[in-house]
N, C-alpha and C positions, 0 to 999 in steps of 0.2 A: 691543429694539423689541417692543411688544405687537402680536400678530397679531389681525386680526378673527376673529370666530367664524363659521364657515361652515355650521354645522349648522342645517338647517331642521327644523321640527317633524316632517316626514315622514322625513327622513334619521335623525333621532334615534330616532324610533319604530321604524324598520327595524333600527337597530343594537341597540336594547334587545331587540327580538324575537329577533334572532340570538343575542345574549348569553344570553338566557333559554333558548334551545334548547340551547346548549352546557352551561349549568348543569344543565338537566334531564337531559341525556345522562350527566352526571357524577354524578347524584344529589346535587346541591348546590343551594344557594340563591344567587341573584345579589344582590350588593350593589353599588349604584351609588356610586362614590366621589365625594367632593366636588370641586368645580372646582379647589381648591387642590392636589389630588393629581396627580402626573404621569401616572398611568394612569386609565382610565375605570371599570374594574370589578375586583371581587374575587369569587371563588367561595368560599362558606363552608359548613362542615359544618352541616346544618340543626339538629342537636341541640346541639352545643357552641358554634356560632357562630365557631369558629376558622377563620381564612383558610387555604384549601387551594391556591388558584391565583390568580395575577395574570392579568388578561385585557385585551387590547386588540383591538377589532374594527373592521372597515371593511366597508361595503356599497357596491357599485358596480353601475351598470346601463349604463354607457357602453360604448364600443367594446371588443372583446376586447383583453386586455392579457397580456403575458408575465411580468409580475412585480408584486409587491406593494410599494408604497412607503409609508414613514412617516418622520416627522422623526427625525433622529438623536437629538435630545434625548429624545424619547419612548422610542425603542429603548434608549438608554443607561439611562434610568430603570428600565425593566423588567428589564434585565440586572443593574443595580446592586441593585434590590430583591430579586432572586433570590439574588444573592451574599450580601447582608446578612441575609436572613431564612431562606434555604434553601427558600423556597416557589417552585415552578415558575412560569415566565412563558409564557403562551400568546398566540399571535397568530391571530385568526380573520379569515377573509375570505370574504365572500359576493359572488359575481358572478352577477347575475340571480337564478337559483334554485338555484345550486350552491354548497355550503359547503365551505370548506377550513380546516384547522387546522395550526398548527406549534407544537410545544413547543420553545422556544429552549433549546439545549444549550450548555454551557460550551465556549468555543472557536469557536463558529460565528460567522463574520465575513461579513456580507453586503457587497454592493457599496456603496461610498459615492460619492455624487454631490452636486452642487449642484442643487437643484430647488425645487419649491414650487408654489403655486397661481398661476402667472404668468398663466393665462388669466383670472383674476378681478381681480387688482390690479396686474399687471405685475411689474417687477423688485423691488418693495418687499417681496415675500413670499419671495424666494429665501433658502434656508437649506440646511445640510447635511441630506441625506436618505439613508436606507438603501433599497436595492432588493433584494428577495428573490425569486429566480426560483420559478415555480410548482412546479418539480421537488422543492423542499424541503417542500412542503405535502402533507398527506394529506387525502383526501376525507372529509368528515364526513357519513355517511349517516343 
């Protein structure tokens, strides 16, 4: 089942700004991957244009949360891309004005649940999701 796209222009702009911050901190360029890609971003060496990191980010401003969630399919894509290319997979999360980052390591297994955007379209959006507690993330200053 194809899911609707929930990104508004403001949400997309916030995510790109956050991804740009991560790229700048790593002395790399941000490459926005095409919609056909399972992940949203790659960080590339500015001189060689070689991919150095796979990146997935999320920005939230709602109530405080204890964990970061993402679809299992997206998580598995990032893990699989790392396995097959040797290029690290990062998950970035911005909550209000605080930034967090996680480099996904081999063998790390997050909590698996059934979840989704049920507040938007009800049960039709339920899917397997991963939940990663904040304690696994590092603050990005």
